[in-house]
Structure formats: structure tokens, C-alpha cells
N, C-alpha and C positions, 0 to 999 in steps of 0.2 A: 491236750488229748488224753483220754483215759488210758490206763494200762492195757496192753495188748497181750492176748494169750497167743504165744508164738506157735502153739500146736495148731492154730487155725490159719496160720500164714502160709500161703503157697508160694514157693520160690519162683514159680513160673509167672506169677503176677509181676514180679520185679523185672523179668525179662520182657514182658509185654510193655511195661512202663518205659523201659530203655528204648525199645524199638519205636514206640510212639514218639518219644523225644527225638529220635533220629529222623523219622519219616514225616512227622507232623501231618499224618493222613491215615485214617483208620483203614481204608482199603489197601493202601500200599503196605501198611504194617501187617495186615492180615496175609497178604501175598508173601511177604518176607518170612512170616511165621508158619506158613503153610496151614493157615486156619481160615475159617469163614469170617466175614465181617461181623456177623452176629456174635460169634464166639469172642472176638476181640472186644466188641462193644460190651458184652457181658463181663469180661475181665476188667474192662475200664470201670464198670459200675462197682465191682468189688474193690478196686483200688480206691475209688472215691470214698467208699464207706470206710475202708481201712484207714485212710489218711484224713478223712473228714474235710475234704476239699474237692472242688470240681476238677482240678488237675489240668484238664484240657478243655478249652472252649471252642465250640464250632465256629467256623467262618467260611466264606464261599470257597476258599482254596484248601480246606482241610480243618486242622485244629491248631490252636495256639496254646502253649503251656502257660499256666498261671505262675505267679511269683513263687508259690509253694513248690510247684514242679521244678522250676529252675533251681531252687535251693536244694531239693532232694536229689537232683540228677547226679552230682559228683558223689554223694553218699551212696546211692544205689549202685553206681558204677564200681565203687570201691568194694561193696559187699559182693557183687558178682565176680569181680577180679579175684578176690580172696577165695571165693568158693571154687572157682576154676582151678586156682593154684593148688588148693587142698585135694582136689580130685585127680590131678595129674599124677602120672607115674613118677617115682623119684628119679629115674634115670631118663636121659634123652639120647635117642639114637639118630645121629645126623644122616645115616644111610636110609632111614625110613622116610617116606614121603611126608613133607610138612611144608606149609606155606606161612610165611611171616609177612605182615603188612607194615610197611615203613613209610612214614611221612618225611618229606624232605623238599628241598628246592633244587633247581637244576644245577646250581653251582657245585653240588657234591657229586654229580654224575661222573666226571672224569677223575675226581680226586678221592672219592670214597666208594661209590657204587661199582665202578668198573673194576678196580682191584679186588673189591669184595667178591664180586661174581667170579672172577678168575680164581680166587682162593676157594670159594665154595665148590667149584667143580672138582677140586682135588680132595678137600677135607669133609665136604658135606654134599655128596652127589644127590641125596634125596631132598635137598632144601630148595624151595622156590621162593623168590622175593617179589612181592607186589608193592609197587611204589605209588604213593599218592602225593600230589603236589599241594602242600599246605604251608602257609606262612605261620609265623608264631602267633598271630591273632586268632587263628582257627584251630591250632593244634591241640590246645587244652580241651576244647569242646569235643574234638575227635577222640581224645583219650576218654573223656567222660561217657561218650556214646559207645565205647569199646570198638571203635572202627579201626584202630591201629594198635599195633603191638609195640612200636618203637618210633622215635622221631630223631632225625639228625639235622639240627639247625641251631641257630643262635637264640638262646633263651637264658639270659644271665640270672634272672630271678624268678624261677617258676614257683607256683604255689606248692604247699607242703605235700600235696598228694602226688606230685610229679618229682621223680628222682632225676638229678642232673649229674652227668659224668662228662667232664671236659675231654674233648678228643684232641684238638690242636688249635693253635692260634695262627691266624693269617694276617696279612697286611695289604693295604691298597697300594697298587703301583699304576703308573700310567702306561698305556699302550698306544702305539701309532704305527702306521705302515712304514716299512723300511724306506729311508730316504725322505721322509716327510720334511719339507723345507723349514717349517716353523719349529720343529722339535729338535733339529740338529744343533741349534744354537745352545751354547752353554749358559748356565746361570739365568735361565728364564725366570722372569719375575712372576709373582702370583697374578698380577693384573694382566700380563701378556698371556699367561696360561688360561685365565678365565675368559679372555676374549676369543680364544680359538673355538671352532665349532665342536661341541661335545656330544658324544653319544651317552645317554643316561640310562642306566638300568634301574627300572622302577617296577617292582612286582605288581603293584596295584595300578600302575599307569599314571600316577600323579607325578608332578614335576619335582618332588623332593628326593626321589631316589631311594636306594636300599636302606639308607640311614640318614636322617635329617641332620643331626648335630655335626658330624665330621665335616660336612660340606658347607656349613654355614659361612665360613670365611670366603669361600668361592662365591657363594650366592650374594654376599654383601658387595662383591666386586662385579655383580651383574653377569654371572657366568652365562654364556650363550649355549643353551641346550637346543641343538639342531635336530635331534631325533631322540625319541624315548622308546625303549623296548622292554618287555616284561621278563626276558630271560637273559641271564648273564652269558650263557653259552653262545648267544647270537652275537655278542659284542665283538669277539675276536675276528669273526668272518667279515662283519660289516666294516670294522676298522681297517682290515687288511685290504679292502677294495675301495676305500674312500679316503678323503682327507680329514675325516672325523678322528677325534681322540677319545679315549675313555679311561675311566678309573675302574679297575677290576682287581680281584684278589690275586696275589702273587702266584699261588698254585695254579690258577687258571691261566695266567699269562705264560708261565713256564711251560705248561702243557702244550700250548698252541704256537708259541713264538717261532720255533724253527719251522714247523709244518706250514704256517701261513705267512712267513716272512715278516714278522712283527718285531719292532724294537720296543724295549721296555725302558722306563725312566722313572726316577723318583719325582713325585709331584712337588712343586715348590711351596707347599703348605704342609704343616704337621697334621697327620691323620692318625687316630688311635687304631690299635690292632683290633682284630675281629675274631672272636672265639666261635668255634663250632663245637656243639655239645651233643651228646647222646642222651635222650630223654626216655624214661619209662615210667609207668605207673608205680608208685612207691610200693603198693601192695603186691606187685609182681616181680620185684627185683630178684627174689630167690627162686623164681620159676626156672627149672633146669634148662628148658629150651631157650629162654631169653638170656640166661646167663651164658650159654654157649654162643649165641649169636653176638652178644655184646663182646665176648672175647675175640671173636673173628673180626668185628668192626675195629676194635682197639688195635688189633695186630696190624691191619692194613694201614692204619693212620699213624703208626709209629715206626714204620719201616721206611 
């Protein structure tokens, strides 16, 4: 591509590009931008000339990005993130109204989000939190579209444009209703454990569970999965009222064991620990508001 005269580049064009990437529809993008469809179409024409690529191809349900658009998306997200950070005031007032959008899974609700909200009512009364349920397969795309400010989940090897801050490490434990006849026995073998009816937590609904590799020894023993649910927070309630057993994170088990009458036990196979991380766009780590929120999240995870 030829050299570009930056004096002729309108930053608003990059905003239009990002919204089109998020919406994949000119009409919806126009509504989100508070512009007419013709204005967005005109901006798209300018983007096409700027990048010398169609960028978005029409199809019956809207538009689809070209390979060039997909490659540009994280770059443009980074440019807009850095621009936003540069324009922000150097200080952050937690008493002033502000909304942060955080991506996470339900397993962090009682262990992170609940204590975080309790803390914010005291130290940041002007702060509101909007939570999106996103797994690690979709969270990078959400960062690139600038749909989220922060994520709290497991992502051990994020791309360079995403900064990772470990929060805590958890481990899997077994849960069963109090008095479960098959779990009261000591020294349960892995084969006997696999034969019990299991409740499996699988975010995507597939039979492999929250992580494939740790449970491979069980699956080789033909683990019986009697029920699959997409939310870990559903597991304690279901287990407490059935003869199903489940593997959940220890912090979840501790939170509900007394309230629901659950017993916890060490599974008869070795399972690796599970890390929970705080994720942010690398270009925004020095943003005062996000620095402040990160400190609050870290505080509730270390107490």
C-alpha cells in the first residue's frame, strides 16, 4: 500500500470500522453510532479506499469481514484504546459515576464478584459493574471490539496485546450430598469413582467439561456423565438434592458446603490446579480507572 498522508485520516473512520466488526450489519452499526445507514456506507467507502480492500462483503444477513479486516481488527482496537487512554484525565474519582464492563464466568460470582461489589459500595460508591458471560475462546475478540474493559477467567497464554495478572489458584474437589452412601467409603478407587453418576459442568454443553486434559484418566475409565450443565453455580444445588457427584473448584465447594449440606472429598485421581487471571488490553494497563479497579479486584482475591 502507498504511503498515507495522516492529515487526511479521520479517526472516526476507525470507530466505524470497529463497530462494523462488532455488529456485522450496516443498519445495526448505524443505529449504534447514531448515524444514518447512508453515512455509515459512505464511511465504509472511505475505509475501503484508505486500506485498498473491500473490508466487508455483503451477504443476506449483513456483512462479513475480509481477511484484511480480521487482521486489522486488533491493530485498530489497540489504536483506539491508546487514544482513549491519552484523552482520559490523569486522576480517577471512584465517587463519580462510571461503569466498567467485565467478562467472566459464573464460577467467579461468589468468589470474586460478590466480595468485589461489597467492597465497591464502601470505596467506590459511584462505580457500577456490567458483567458479560464470555469464555476464553471469545474474550480476545471482545477485547478487540472494545466491548469489555477487563476479564476475570483462566487464560494462561494470552496474545501480546492482552496483559495477564494472576489472581489466585484453585483446585478441583469432589462434592456429594451429605450421607451419600457411595462416597462415605474410604479409599475409593478411580474406577469406582468413574462409575458413579456424575454431574458435569460444560460451558459449551459438550461432554468434555470445563477442561479436557485433567479428566482424561476418568474418561478412559468410562466415566458416567448422568447430567451436563453449563454453569458451575448450578452444580452444588443439584448435587445437594440428588445422588449425583461433581468435580468443582474448592472455593465454590467451601462457599456452599454448609449452606446446602454438602460433603467435599479429594478425588481419587491427580488433577492439576486451575488459575484465575485478570486480563486487560496491554495498551490500557496504565489507565487510571482500570488501575484502580484492578487494585480492588486484587484486594478481594487476596483476603
